[in-house]
LOBA-395237 format. One line per 8 residues: their letters; for each residue y negated, x negated, z of N, C-alpha, C. Coordinates in steps of 0.2 Angstrom, whole numbers, plus 2048, in hexadecimal, padded with zeros to 3 digits. Atoms other than C-alpha are relative to their C-alpha. Last residue first. Layout:
BEGIN
A = Y X Z Y X Z Y X Z ~ ... .
//
This chain:
BEGIN
DGKDTDDS = 7FF 803 807 6C1 9F2 46D 803 7F9 802 ~ 7F9 800 801 6C2 9FC 47E 802 7FC 7FA ~ 7FE 807 7FF 6B1 9F8 483 807 7FF 7FF ~ 7F9 800 800 6A9 A07 47B 803 7F9 801 ~ 7FD 804 805 697 A07 481 808 800 800 ~ 7FA 7FD 802 691 A16 48B 803 7FC 7FA ~ 7FC 805 7FF 683 A0C 494 807 802 7FE ~ 7FA 7FE 7FF 675 A17 48E 805 7FA 801 .
PEDAVGDG = 7FB 802 805 664 A11 490 807 802 802 ~ 7FC 806 7FE 659 A1B 49C 805 7FF 7FA ~ 804 805 7FE 64B A27 496 804 7F9 801 ~ 802 804 806 656 A33 48D 7FC 7FA 801 ~ 7FA 802 804 65E A38 49D 7FF 7FC 7FA ~ 7FD 806 7FD 64F A38 4A8 806 7FE 7FC ~ 7FA 7FF 7FC 64B A4A 4A4 804 7FA 803 ~ 7FA 801 805 639 A47 4A0 806 802 804 .
LPGHQSEW = 7FD 806 800 62B A45 4AC 805 7FE 7FB ~ 7F9 801 7FE 621 A53 4A7 802 7F9 800 ~ 7FB 7FD 805 60E A52 4A6 807 7FF 802 ~ 7FE 804 806 602 A47 4AF 804 802 7FB ~ 806 805 802 5F8 A51 4BC 802 7FC 7FA ~ 806 7FC 801 604 A60 4BE 7FA 7FC 7FE ~ 7FF 7FC 807 613 A55 4BC 7FA 804 7FE ~ 801 805 805 60D A4A 4CB 800 803 7F9 .
ESLESVLQ = 807 801 801 60B A5A 4D5 7FE 7FA 7FB ~ 804 7FA 803 61C A5F 4D1 7F9 7FF 7FF ~ 7FF 801 807 622 A4D 4D5 7FD 806 7FC ~ 804 806 803 61A A4E 4E6 801 7FF 7F9 ~ 807 7FE 800 622 A5F 4EA 7FB 7FB 7FD ~ 801 7FC 805 633 A59 4E5 7F9 803 7FF ~ 800 805 806 631 A4A 4F1 7FF 805 7F9 ~ 806 804 800 62C A56 4FF 7FF 7FC 7FA .
AVAAATDD = 805 7FB 802 63B A62 4FC 7F9 7FC 7FF ~ 7FE 7FE 807 647 A53 4FB 7FA 805 7FE ~ 802 805 805 63F A4C 50B 801 802 7F9 ~ 807 800 800 641 A5D 514 7FD 7FA 7FC ~ 802 7FA 804 653 A5E 50F 7F9 800 800 ~ 7FF 801 807 656 A4C 515 7FE 806 7FC ~ 807 801 804 64E A4E 526 801 800 7F8 ~ 804 7FA 800 65E A55 52E 7F9 800 7FC .
TGRGAHQA = 802 7FE 7F9 667 A47 528 7FD 806 800 ~ 806 7FE 7FF 671 A44 517 7FE 802 808 ~ 804 805 7FB 680 A3A 517 7F9 802 801 ~ 7FF 7FE 7F9 68C A47 510 7FD 7FC 805 ~ 7FB 805 7FD 68D A3F 4FF 801 802 807 ~ 7F9 7FE 803 684 A4E 4F7 805 7FC 803 ~ 7FE 7FA 7FF 675 A4C 503 807 802 7FE ~ 7FE 800 7F9 674 A3A 502 803 806 802 .
YVAAGLKR = 7F9 804 7FF 674 A3B 4EF 803 800 807 ~ 7FB 7FB 803 666 A48 4F0 807 7FD 800 ~ 7FF 7FA 7FB 65C A3C 4FB 805 805 7FE ~ 7FD 802 7FA 65F A2D 4F0 801 805 805 ~ 7F9 800 802 65A A37 4E0 804 7FD 806 ~ 7FD 7FA 800 64A A3C 4E9 808 800 7FE ~ 7FF 7FE 7F9 646 A2A 4EE 803 807 800 ~ 7FA 804 7FD 649 A25 4DC 801 802 807 .
LTADARRR = 7FA 7FD 803 63E A33 4D5 806 7FC 803 ~ 7FF 7FA 7FD 630 A2E 4E1 807 803 7FD ~ 7FE 802 7F9 631 A1C 4DB 802 806 804 ~ 7F9 803 800 631 A22 4C9 802 7FE 807 ~ 7FC 7FA 801 621 A2D 4CD 808 7FD 7FF ~ 800 7FC 7FA 618 A1E 4D4 805 806 800 ~ 7FC 804 7FC 61D A13 4C5 801 804 807 ~ 7F9 7FF 802 616 A21 4BA 805 7FC 804 .
AQVEELKA = 7FE 7FA 7FE 606 A21 4C3 807 802 7FE ~ 7FF 7FF 7F9 604 A0F 4C2 802 806 802 ~ 7FA 804 7FF 607 A0F 4AF 802 800 808 ~ 7FB 7FD 802 5FA A1C 4AD 807 7FD 802 ~ 7FF 7FB 7FC 5EE A13 4B7 805 805 7FE ~ 7FE 803 7FA 5F0 A03 4AD 802 806 805 ~ 7F8 802 801 5EF A0D 49D 803 7FE 806 ~ 7FD 7F9 800 5DE A15 4A3 808 7FE 7FF .
QGAKGAEQ = 800 7FE 7F9 5D8 A03 4A8 804 807 800 ~ 7FC 804 7FC 5DC 9FC 497 801 803 807 ~ 7FA 7FF 802 5D3 A0A 48E 806 7FD 804 ~ 7FF 7F9 7FE 5C4 A08 498 807 802 7FE ~ 7FF 801 7F9 5C4 9F5 495 802 807 803 ~ 7FA 803 800 5C6 9F8 482 802 7FF 808 ~ 7FB 7FA 801 5B7 A04 483 807 7FD 801 ~ 800 7FC 7FA 5AD 9F6 48C 805 806 7FF .
AKQALQAA = 7FD 803 7FB 5B2 9E9 47F 800 805 806 ~ 7F8 800 801 5AE 9F5 471 803 7FC 806 ~ 7FE 7F9 800 59C 9F8 478 808 800 7FF ~ 800 7FF 7F9 599 9E5 47B 803 807 801 ~ 7FA 803 7FC 59F 9E2 46A 800 801 807 ~ 7F9 7FC 802 593 9EF 463 806 7FD 803 ~ 800 7FA 7FD 584 9E8 46D 807 804 7FE ~ 7FE 802 7F9 588 9D6 467 800 807 804 .
QAKLRDTL = 7F9 802 800 588 9DC 455 802 7FF 808 ~ 7FC 7FA 801 577 9E5 458 808 7FF 800 ~ 800 7FB 7FA 570 9D6 460 804 806 7FF ~ 7FC 803 7FB 576 9CB 452 800 804 806 ~ 7F9 7FF 802 56F 9D7 445 804 7FD 805 ~ 7FE 7F9 7FE 55E 9D7 44E 807 802 7FE ~ 800 7FF 7F9 55E 9C4 44E 801 807 802 ~ 7FA 803 7FD 562 9C3 43C 801 801 807 .
AM = 7FB 7FC 802 554 9CF 437 807 7FE 803 ~ 7FF 7FB 7FB 548 9C4 440 805 805 7FF .
//
């Protein structure tokens, strides 16, 4: 009977560990999805600001920029700072003159 009790205890431990791993995986997935949404918003913001500076902005561009900045501020309040974007991207400043 002691063997059966040990097997049941081990099965319960494995089930608990599997449940914890599932929760951790779900949390990571949600984090990645939130980051992708923020990246998409940053891309839209960059396109809108570029359009403004290139003289191709419309009457709605300024409002769109304000809305996107608001969305990103809300994201940062929930998830923390996005970063400056410069260190996140690989540099393509290779010396090709050699």
